[in-house]
C-alpha positions in Angstrom: -31.2 -2.6 66.5 -28.0 -1.4 64.6 -25.0 -3.8 64.4 -22.2 -3.3 66.6 -19.5 -1.1 65.8 -16.7 -3.1 66.3 -18.3 -5.0 62.9 -17.5 -2.0 61.0 -14.2 -1.6 62.3 -13.1 -5.2 61.6 -14.9 -5.3 58.5 -12.7 -2.1 57.5 -9.1 -3.2 58.7 -9.6 -7.2 57.6 -7.4 -8.4 54.4 -9.8 -9.2 52.0 -9.7 -12.9 51.0 -12.0 -14.9 48.5 -13.6 -17.8 49.6 -15.0 -21.2 48.1 -16.9 -21.2 51.3 -19.0 -18.3 50.1 -20.1 -18.4 46.6 -21.5 -15.4 45.1 -23.2 -14.9 42.0 -23.1 -12.8 39.5 -19.4 -12.0 39.4 -21.1 -8.5 37.8 -23.7 -7.1 36.6 -25.1 -4.5 34.6 -28.4 -3.3 36.1 -30.4 0.1 34.1 -31.8 2.7 36.4 -35.2 2.5 38.6 -34.9 -1.8 37.9 -34.5 -4.4 40.8 -30.5 -6.0 40.9 -30.6 -9.8 42.5 -28.0 -10.8 44.2 -26.9 -14.0 45.7 -24.7 -15.8 48.1 -24.6 -19.4 48.6 -22.8 -21.0 51.9 -21.5 -24.3 51.1 -20.2 -25.4 54.3 -22.2 -23.3 57.0 -25.6 -24.8 58.6 -28.7 -23.0 57.9 -28.6 -20.9 61.2 -25.3 -18.8 60.0 -25.6 -14.7 60.1 -24.6 -13.6 56.7 -23.7 -9.6 56.3 -23.6 -7.7 53.2 -21.1 -5.0 52.7 -20.8 -2.1 49.9 -17.9 -1.0 48.6 -17.9 2.0 46.2 -14.5 2.3 45.5 -12.1 0.0 43.7 -10.3 -2.3 46.3 -7.5 -0.8 48.2 -6.3 0.1 51.8 -8.2 3.2 51.9 -11.0 1.4 50.6 -14.1 2.0 52.7 -16.8 -0.7 52.9 -20.4 0.0 53.9 -22.4 -2.2 56.4 -26.2 -2.5 54.7 -27.8 -5.5 56.1 -27.4 -8.7 57.8 -30.1 -11.3 58.3 -30.7 -14.7 60.3 -33.3 -17.1 61.4 -34.0 -15.2 64.8 -33.6 -11.8 64.1 -34.7 -11.5 60.3 -33.1 -8.2 59.2 -31.2 -6.0 61.0 -30.3 -2.7 58.2 -27.4 -0.2 58.8 -27.5 3.4 59.5 -28.9 5.5 56.4 -29.9 2.6 54.5 -33.5 2.9 52.7 -35.0 0.0 53.9 -37.9 0.2 51.6 -35.5 -0.5 48.5 -33.1 -3.2 49.9 -34.2 -6.5 51.3 -32.9 -9.9 51.8 -33.7 -13.5 52.6 -32.7 -17.2 52.8 -33.5 -19.4 50.0 -32.5 -23.0 51.1 -28.3 -22.6 51.6 -28.5 -19.1 49.3 -29.1 -15.7 51.0 -30.1 -13.0 48.5 -29.9 -9.4 48.2 -32.7 -7.5 46.6 -32.2 -3.7 45.4 -35.3 -1.9 44.0 -35.3 1.0 42.0 -31.6 1.5 41.9 -29.8 4.8 40.8 -26.3 5.1 39.8 -25.2 6.2 43.5 -26.1 2.3 44.1 -23.1 0.9 42.1 -20.0 -0.7 43.5 -18.8 -4.1 44.7 -21.5 -6.0 47.1 -19.6 -8.6 49.6 -21.4 -10.9 51.7 -19.6 -12.0 54.8 -19.8 -14.3 57.9 -17.6 -13.8 60.9 -15.7 -16.7 62.1 -13.2 -17.5 64.9 -11.0 -15.4 64.4 -11.2 -14.8 60.9 -13.8 -13.2 58.8 -14.4 -14.7 56.0 -16.2 -12.9 52.4 -17.2 -14.0 49.4 -15.4 -12.9 46.3 -18.4 -9.7 45.2 -20.5 -9.1 43.2 -19.7 -5.7 41.2 -22.8 -3.6 40.4 -22.9 -1.3 37.3 -26.3 0.6 37.1 -26.5 3.0 34.1 -29.4 5.0 32.3 -29.4 3.6 28.9 -28.0 -0.1 28.5 -25.5 -0.8 25.7 -26.8 -2.4 22.9 -25.0 -5.0 21.2 -23.9 -4.1 17.6 -25.1 -6.0 14.8 -22.6 -8.3 13.1 -20.2 -6.1 10.4 -20.8 -8.3 7.3 -17.8 -8.7 5.5 -18.0 -6.8 1.8 -18.3 -9.6 -1.0 -14.8 -8.8 -3.3 -15.6 -7.9 -6.7 -14.7 -9.7 -9.3 -12.4 -7.8 -11.9 -14.4 -6.8 -15.1 -11.8 -8.8 -17.8 -11.7 -6.3 -20.9 -12.2 -8.9 -23.9 -10.6 -7.5 -27.3 -12.8 -7.6 -30.2 -12.6 -10.3 -32.7 -10.6 -9.9 -35.8 -12.8 -9.8 -38.8 -11.8 -12.9 -40.7 -10.2 -12.2 -44.1 -11.5 -13.9 -47.1 -8.6 -15.4 -49.7 -5.4 -16.3 -48.5 -3.8 -14.2 -46.0 0.2 -12.6 -46.1 1.4 -14.6 -43.0 5.2 -15.6 -42.8 3.9 -19.4 -43.5 2.7 -18.6 -47.0 5.1 -15.7 -48.1 7.9 -18.4 -47.5 5.4 -21.2 -49.4 5.1 -18.8 -52.3 9.1 -18.3 -52.4 10.2 -21.8 -52.6 7.4 -22.2 -55.0 9.4 -19.9 -57.1 12.8 -20.6 -56.3 11.5 -24.3 -57.5 11.0 -22.8 -60.8 13.7 -20.8 -61.2 15.9 -24.5 -60.7 13.5 -26.1 -63.2 13.9 -23.3 -65.6 17.8 -23.3 -65.6 17.4 -27.3 -65.6 15.5 -27.0 -69.0 17.7 -24.4 -70.3 21.1 -26.3 -69.6 19.5 -29.7 -71.2 18.3 -27.5 -73.9 21.8 -26.5 -74.6 23.3 -29.9 -74.0 20.7 -31.2 -76.6 21.7 -28.6 -79.3 25.4 -29.3 -79.1 24.9 -33.1 -79.5 23.1 -32.2 -82.7 26.3 -30.0 -83.9 28.6 -32.5 -83.3 26.4 -35.1 -85.3 25.8 -32.9 -88.6 29.2 -30.9 -88.3 31.1 -34.0 -90.3 28.4 -33.6 -93.5 29.4 -30.4 -93.9 32.8 -31.1 -94.7 
């Protein structure tokens, strides 16, 4: 049994609005080619007999994007598939309040945004959608880059000066030598002056005896 044409028409013309009533998980998923993708849709306020429709949008949401009916599930009719859907790779079932969509042996052509939907009166209620990306090779997580340890700058040490034996001819030593020479000159001058004074005194004492 195929779903009615008015369902496809309504799904394509409906303004998609997210609802907290239908919560889809995960928000996005990346699966490797030929692996299985598992999408869930949880009905928060509906009773367990609610009918859940699964739709796929291959392009980014826009006014001209197309919603493709995949399947719906209910307690009486079980699974009803849309046209051109490979039933051997797509299964839907209910698990408590969650409705599950399994896609087996996925191909890159299966990539798109998958919506779960319920039909109310008078509006359609959509989940926020799950974006499925099918790739041939999953990207690997790059290892964390290690920061290079800064090298310590090399300190060029000057060679120790050779210790000179004996007195060094530094400014202090030269100053001391100059001061010593000055003291000697002053002492010599004082000695010569004293000697001259003594000699004059003797001449004055001796001079009266020769008259």
